[in-house]
C-alpha positions, -999 to +999 in steps of 0.1 A: -544+820+070-575+809+089-603+787+076-634+774+092-646+738+088-683+736+096-707+707+098-740+712+080-772+721+099-798+696+110-811+677+080-847+668+073-838+631+070-812+607+084-782+592+066-801+559+058-835+575+050-827+598+020-799+602-005-797+640-003-820+656+022-821+694+027-824+710+061-853+710+084-866+741+102-840+738+130-813+733+104-823+765+085-822+784+118-787+770+125-775+781+091-786+816+097-770+816+132-736+803+119-737+829+091-743+857+117-715+843+139-690+843+110-701+878+099-695+891+134-658+880+133-632+908+129-626+916+092-591+901+094-603+866+102-638+867+085-640+842+056-637+856+021-652+826+003-678+800+010-672+763+000-697+735+002-700+698-003-723+691-033-750+677-010-781+698-003-778+699+035-744+716+032-754+739+003-784+751+023-762+756+054-737+776+034-761+799+015-769+824+043-732+831+047-727+834+009-756+858+007-742+879+036-707+880+020-723+885-015-703+856-030-713+824-048-710+791-030-681+771-045-689+734-047-660+711-037-669+674-042-638+664-022-654+676+011-685+656+005-700+627+025-679+595+030-686+573-001-704+542+010-700+509-010-720+510-042-736+476-035-753+489-003-789+499-003-799+532+014-812+512+044-779+493+047-758+524+049-763+532+086-751+498+098-720+501+075-713+535+089-717+524+125-692+496+118-668+521+102-670+544+133-655+517+155-623+512+137-594+527+119-594+543+084-576+513+069-602+489+082-633+504+065-648+480+041-658+494+008-650+502-029-622+527-022-591+531+000-605+552+029-570+562+040-565+578+007-599+594+008-592+610+042-560+625+029-578+638-002-604+655+020-576+672+041-558+683+009-590+698-005-596+717+027-561+731+026-567+745-009-593+769+005-575+793+028-598+821+042-629+801+035-658+788+054-661+751+043-694+733+049-690+696+051-700+664+070-694+646+103-670+619+088-652+643+065-644+666+094-631+637+113-610+628+083-594+662+083-587+661+121-573+626+118-548+638+093-538+668+114-534+648+146-521+616+130-548+596+148-559+566+127-593+563+145-622+570+122-641+590+149-622+611+173-646+640+174-684+643+172-691+677+157-727+689+163-748+705+136-731+738+126-701+730+148-673+752+136-637+740+137-610+766+131-579+757+112-548+775+101-532+767+067-496+776+059-478+762+028-505+736+024-502+723+059-532+724+083-530+731+120-559+728+144-566+762+162-599+754+179-622+724+177-659+730+174-686+720+198-695+683+201-728+667+196-747+653+226-768+630+205-759+603+180-752+608+143-774+580+128 
């Protein structure tokens, strides 16, 4: 079975500027474009369900596809944004994330075990065969790191609405096609 892992559209605010921004105008256009692209797929590989991180930018990116498929958006907290340490202020989060980007999953400083978190993200994705799953930059990297066995936090820089195609069989994920990469920074 095929599933699609899609990064949200362009948000109206950056990671360190707002807890839960929605999409800006470009992001809304990207959401409509990815929905059209998915709806143009042959019926056999078109998603049957739409899954989203609980965060607004993902929900807003997912909604045009859900409308086109005439289904509800299923909210899956496990494909949400990487949890930052509770003690960090909103303004401190970008520096923490930049530091995390340079290392391995087991080296990220925080309140949780990020190696466990990345496996949980991949396990959650595998539970949604035949879905379009709208998620985040780091969560997508978590899934790909589990598939490839690469311990680096960042191995791929998915652009807004980049679509990575995965196969799932007996709960195991396989990378079929990596989405397009961003040419600009994340933070």
